[in-house]
N, C-alpha and C positions, 0 to 999 in steps of 0.2 A: 768849589768845583768849577772847572773850566769846560765850556761847551765849544766844540769845534764846529764851525759852520762849513757846509759843503755846497758844492755846485753839482748839478746833474746835467750831463750832456746827452740829449736824446738824439740818436744818430740812426740813419738808415743805411743798411749794408747793401750796396748796389752790386749785383753780379750779372753776368751775361746769361747764365743758365740758372733758372729758379730751383732746379732740383739739387744744385750744389749747396744750397742753404742748409740742407739737412745735415751736412757734415760739420757745421760750426757749433762750437761749444763756448761757454764762458771762459774757460781756461785758455783756449786757443786765441780768442780775441784779446784777452788780458795780455798775453805774451806778445802779440803783434803790436798792440798799442805801446807797450813798454819798449819794445825794440825801436819803434818809430820815434818815440820821445828821446831815446838814447842817441839815435842817429842825428836828430835835428838839434838837440840841446846838450849833448855830451853828458859828462858826469853829473853836472848840476841837475839836468832834467831827469836823469836816472834816479838820483837821490830823492827828488820831489815825487817821482812815481812810486817809490817805496813807501812813502808816508801817505796814507789815506786814500790811495787810489784803488778802486775795485770796479768790477763789472757787475752791476746789480741785476740786469735782466737781459736775456737774449730770446727773441722769438724766431725760431727757425723757419716758420711758415711765412712771416711777413718781412723778415730781415731787420726788425727793430732792435736796437741795442741801447741800453741805458748805462752810462758810465758815471761813477761818482768820484769826485776828487775834492781836495781842499779848496776853499773859496779863494785864497790868495794865489793859487797856482793853476787855476783852470785854463788860463790863456795859453800856458805852455803845452798842455795836453791838446787843447783845441787846435793850436797852430801846427801840431805834429800829425794830425789826422790825415792831411792830404798825402803824406809820405807812405801811407799804407796802400800798396798796389796789389798785394796778394797775401793769402794766409795759407799756411801749411797745416793740414788737418788729416789725420788718419792715413798718412802716407800720400796724400793727394794735394796738389797745389791748386787753390781756388783763386782765380783772378777776380779782385773786387776792390772797391774803395768805400770809405765811410763818408757819408754826407751828413753833416751836423744840421739837424732841423731846428733845435731849440736848446737854449741854456736856461735852466730854472733853478730856483732856490730850494724847491721841495719836489719829492716824487709826485705829489698830487698835482702841482702845476704842469709837470710834464705829461701826466695822464690826461689832463684837460686839453692841453695843446694837441696831443695825439688824437683825441676824439675829433676835434675840429679839423685837423689836417686830413684824417682818414675820410671824413664826410666830404670835404672839398675834393679829394681825389676820386671818390666814388661818383660825385656829380660830373667831374671831367670825363670819367670813363663812360658815363651814360651817353655823352655826346658822340663818342666814337663807336658805339655798338652798331653792329651791322644786321643782326637778326633780332627777331622779337623775343626769342628765348634768352638771348644775352641781356636784353633790356629788362626782362622780368627778374632775372637773377640780380642785376645791379640795383634795380628798384627795391627788391627785397632786402638787400644789404643796407641800402640807404635808410629804409624804414626801420630796420632793426637798430641802427645807430641812433636815429632820432627818438625812438621810443625809449631806449636806455637813457639817453640824455635828459629827456623830460622827467623820467622817474628820479634821476639823480638830482636835478634842479629842484624838484619838489621837496626833497628831504632837507632837513636842517643840517648844516655842517657843524660837526662837533669839534673838529680840530681847528686850531688857529694856524694860519699860514704865516710864515715869517716874511718880512719885507725882502724884496729883491734888490734893493739899493740901486736900482737903475742899471745894474750890471747884466741882467738877463737880456738875452736877445733872441727873438724868434726869426728864423731865416726861412723864407718860403722859396721853394724851388719851382 
């Protein structure tokens, strides 16, 4: 039996209006990425997208998107992401772009990166708070992340993670 290795692209959907994130669904993002790959890489890119490409997770509140593709072809999809400038959803056009935050070999590595990234973003937000009420809310969010992280670190990991072969890249913005 043959096992197909995958790569997971953890992306952030950047929009000008946060309420337009509610319009986005997995199906819409899937078609937008496929169209971008087709424009950037032609028939070959379109064929690669047909095999093993899927949208695993979309968070409409935070704009986090997790894309899965075959290990050998993730660079084609990664290179086509900047060509997405807008997404058509429910009859409305949402101007947006996908910012690739991390490329990982497992969903678990992407989750760990996302926790670290979110914690850093909350610490940055704390510096820009103007009122004491905002500071309390951000501190509460930071504490909830750090408490969850400590609980997860204390538990023994049961699953083995596959090697990243040095191909994974974390991109900070």
